[in-house]
C-alpha positions in Angstrom: 250.5 -199.2 102.4 249.7 -196.2 100.2 252.8 -195.7 98.1 252.3 -191.9 98.4 253.2 -192.1 102.0 256.6 -193.8 101.2 257.2 -191.1 98.5 256.5 -188.3 100.9 258.8 -189.9 103.6 261.7 -190.1 101.1 261.0 -186.5 99.9 261.4 -185.3 103.4 264.6 -187.2 103.9 266.0 -185.8 100.7 264.8 -182.2 101.2 265.7 -182.0 104.9 262.4 -180.4 106.0 258.7 -180.7 105.7 258.5 -177.3 104.0 261.0 -178.1 101.3 259.5 -181.5 100.7 256.0 -179.9 100.2 257.5 -177.6 97.6 259.2 -180.6 95.8 255.9 -182.6 95.9 253.8 -179.5 94.9 251.5 -180.0 97.9 250.9 -177.9 101.1 253.0 -178.4 104.1 249.9 -179.5 106.1 249.4 -182.3 103.5 252.9 -183.5 104.1 252.4 -183.4 107.9 249.1 -185.4 107.5 250.8 -188.0 105.4 253.7 -188.4 107.9 251.1 -188.7 110.7 249.3 -191.5 108.9 252.6 -193.3 108.2 253.7 -193.0 111.8 250.3 -194.3 113.0 250.5 -197.3 110.6 254.0 -198.2 111.9 253.3 -197.2 115.5 256.6 -195.4 115.6 257.9 -191.8 115.3 259.9 -191.4 112.2 261.1 -187.7 112.4 262.4 -185.3 114.9 261.6 -181.7 114.0 263.8 -178.8 115.1 264.6 -175.2 114.1 267.6 -176.5 112.2 265.6 -178.9 110.2 264.2 -182.4 110.3 266.2 -185.6 111.1 265.3 -189.2 111.2 264.7 -191.1 114.5 266.3 -194.6 114.8 263.0 -196.0 113.6 263.0 -193.6 110.6 266.5 -194.7 109.7 265.3 -198.3 109.6 262.3 -197.5 107.5 264.3 -195.5 105.0 265.7 -198.6 103.4 262.3 -200.3 103.2 260.7 -197.1 101.8 263.3 -197.1 99.0 262.6 -200.8 98.3 258.8 -200.2 98.2 259.3 -197.4 95.7 261.5 -199.6 93.5 259.0 -202.4 93.5 256.1 -200.0 92.7 258.0 -198.5 89.8 258.9 -202.0 88.6 255.3 -203.0 88.7 254.2 -199.9 86.8 256.7 -200.5 84.1 255.7 -204.1 83.6 252.0 -203.3 83.4 252.7 -200.5 80.9 254.8 -202.8 78.7 252.3 -205.6 78.8 250.3 -204.3 75.8 253.3 -204.4 73.4 255.6 -207.1 74.8 255.1 -210.7 75.9 257.4 -210.3 78.9 259.8 -207.9 80.6 263.3 -208.7 82.0 265.0 -206.4 84.5 268.7 -207.2 84.5 271.4 -205.6 86.7 275.2 -205.8 86.5 278.2 -204.2 88.1 279.3 -201.4 85.9 282.6 -203.2 85.0 280.6 -206.1 83.6 278.5 -204.1 81.1 281.3 -203.1 78.7 282.4 -206.0 76.5 280.1 -208.5 78.1 276.6 -207.7 79.2 276.1 -205.2 76.4 276.8 -208.1 74.0 274.3 -210.3 75.7 271.6 -207.6 75.6 272.3 -207.1 71.9 271.9 -210.8 71.4 268.7 -210.9 73.5 267.1 -208.1 71.5 267.9 -209.9 68.3 266.7 -213.3 69.5 263.6 -212.2 71.5 262.5 -208.8 70.3 259.1 -209.4 71.9 260.7 -209.1 75.4 261.3 -205.7 76.9 264.6 -205.2 78.7 265.5 -202.8 81.5 269.3 -202.6 82.2 270.6 -201.4 85.6 273.9 -200.8 87.2 274.9 -201.1 90.8 277.0 -202.8 93.5 276.8 -206.5 94.1 275.0 -205.9 97.4 272.5 -203.5 96.0 271.6 -205.7 93.1 271.2 -208.8 95.3 268.8 -206.8 97.5 266.8 -205.8 94.5 266.6 -209.5 93.5 265.2 -210.3 96.9 262.7 -207.5 96.9 261.4 -208.5 93.5 262.4 -205.4 91.4 265.2 -207.3 89.5 265.0 -210.6 87.6 268.7 -211.3 87.0 272.0 -210.0 88.5 275.5 -210.5 87.2 278.1 -209.7 89.8 281.6 -210.4 91.1 280.6 -211.3 94.6 277.5 -213.4 95.3 276.5 -214.6 98.7 274.2 -217.6 98.9 270.8 -216.4 99.9 267.5 -218.3 100.4 265.4 -218.3 97.3 268.2 -217.4 94.9 270.3 -219.5 92.5 274.0 -218.5 92.2 275.8 -219.8 89.1 279.4 -219.3 88.3 279.7 -218.3 84.6 283.3 -217.2 84.0 286.4 -215.6 85.5 287.2 -212.0 84.7 290.9 -211.1 84.5 292.0 -207.5 84.9 295.5 -206.8 83.5 297.7 -203.8 83.5 298.2 -202.3 79.9 299.9 -199.3 78.6 300.0 -197.1 75.5 303.4 -195.7 76.6 306.6 -196.4 74.8 308.6 -194.8 77.6 310.4 -196.3 80.6 308.7 -198.1 83.5 309.3 -195.0 85.6 307.5 -192.8 83.1 304.7 -195.3 82.9 304.2 -195.0 86.6 303.8 -191.2 86.3 301.1 -191.7 83.6 299.2 -194.3 85.6 295.4 -193.8 85.8 293.1 -195.6 88.3 290.0 -197.0 86.7 287.2 -197.8 89.2 286.1 -201.4 88.4 284.2 -201.7 91.6 284.8 -202.1 95.3 286.4 -205.6 95.0 289.1 -204.2 92.6 289.5 -201.0 94.6 290.3 -203.0 97.8 292.7 -205.4 96.1 294.4 -202.5 94.2 294.9 -200.6 97.5 296.5 -203.7 99.1 298.8 -204.3 96.1 299.7 -200.7 95.4 299.5 -198.8 98.7 301.4 -195.8 97.2 298.9 -195.5 94.3 295.7 -195.2 96.3 295.4 -191.5 95.5 296.4 -191.2 91.8 296.2 -187.8 90.1 293.8 -189.2 87.5 290.8 -191.3 88.4 288.1 -192.6 85.9 284.8 -194.1 86.9 284.0 -195.2 83.3 286.3 -197.8 81.7 285.4 -196.7 78.1 286.5 -193.1 78.8 289.7 -194.3 80.4 290.5 -196.5 77.4 289.9 -193.6 75.1 292.3 -191.6 77.2 295.0 -194.3 76.8 294.6 -194.0 73.0 294.9 -190.2 73.1 298.0 -190.0 75.4 300.7 -192.2 76.8 299.3 -193.8 79.9 298.6 -197.1 81.7 295.9 -198.6 83.7 294.0 -201.8 84.6 291.4 -203.2 82.3 289.5 -206.5 81.8 291.4 -208.5 79.3 288.1 -209.1 77.3 288.1 -205.3 76.7 291.7 -204.9 75.6 292.6 -208.3 74.0 292.1 -207.0 70.4 294.2 -203.9 71.1 297.0 -206.1 72.5 296.9 -208.2 69.4 297.2 -205.3 67.0 299.8 -203.7 69.4 297.9 -200.5 70.0 298.3 -201.4 73.7 301.1 -203.4 75.4 300.7 -205.8 78.4 302.8 -204.9 81.4 304.1 -208.5 81.9 305.3 -208.5 85.5 302.4 -206.6 86.9 299.9 -208.4 89.1 296.8 -209.7 87.5 293.5 -209.6 89.3 291.0 -212.4 88.7 287.4 -212.3 89.8 284.7 -215.0 89.4 281.6 -213.7 87.8 278.2 -215.1 88.9 274.7 -215.0 87.5 272.1 -214.7 90.3 268.4 -215.2 89.8 265.3 -216.3 91.8 264.5 -220.0 92.2 260.8 -219.3 91.6 261.2 -217.1 88.4 258.0 -216.9 86.5 259.4 -216.3 83.0 259.3 -219.2 80.6 262.2 -217.8 78.6 264.7 -218.0 81.5 266.5 -221.0 80.1 267.0 -219.2 76.8 268.2 -216.0 78.6 270.8 -218.1 80.6 271.9 -220.1 77.7 272.7 -216.9 75.8 274.6 -215.6 78.8 276.6 -218.8 79.1 277.4 -218.8 75.4 278.9 -215.3 75.5 280.8 -216.3 78.7 282.3 -219.3 76.9 283.3 -217.0 74.0 285.2 -214.8 76.4 287.0 -217.7 77.9 288.2 -219.1 74.6 
């Protein structure tokens, strides 16, 4: 399939009309219509319903949207690898849930760049489900996630257990600490468990998507929140933070997921480095 057709399809979905998509793509509206016609003929399905209020997807269009996005990711991945081939011996696309980058995957990438500077690295963030889908479609080489379903063609390896603990920078009473509580979004798994454990704190007045920002906030003001122990252990030891002893601790197994038929000779080295850093965290 001509990748331009998939790009045009996604532009229409995003823009909401053929006219706005044409402006975004810097082509005429008739060109957009011709591309959609060619795509619909290739798929033997109508993808859009056009009305005065705009354009909306048909059921077939809704099904194709996910595949169009995957096609574009694979194409972009291929373009990147070809472009890097002149200056690097290989390219590794690694993805991880956002909570696993700070204090873990960033250390591994730093080690990898030092050990194998000849290999280009692309780092991505996403949910467990999205990253596994990218592995299956071929636009990702390695995923590190909390939740990993066994899928044909993929190897799932448990590498360590991540413990999230409640810490505080407050010297006040427990009641005051509750008022200064901040919710840190460590991913859908933590969000669901947190809601079950603390149903009255599902809508806190302060919510952070980035753990590093939330940690800085704790150092600037008296507050409390959940953090991976690997991120706060040194601060607990020097007493800049205190552990809330009776609070529930959340433990999540962390998995490395990668294709069975990977075509990179350096995979054993990549994985050995990942396991070594995991072992250091577990000590």
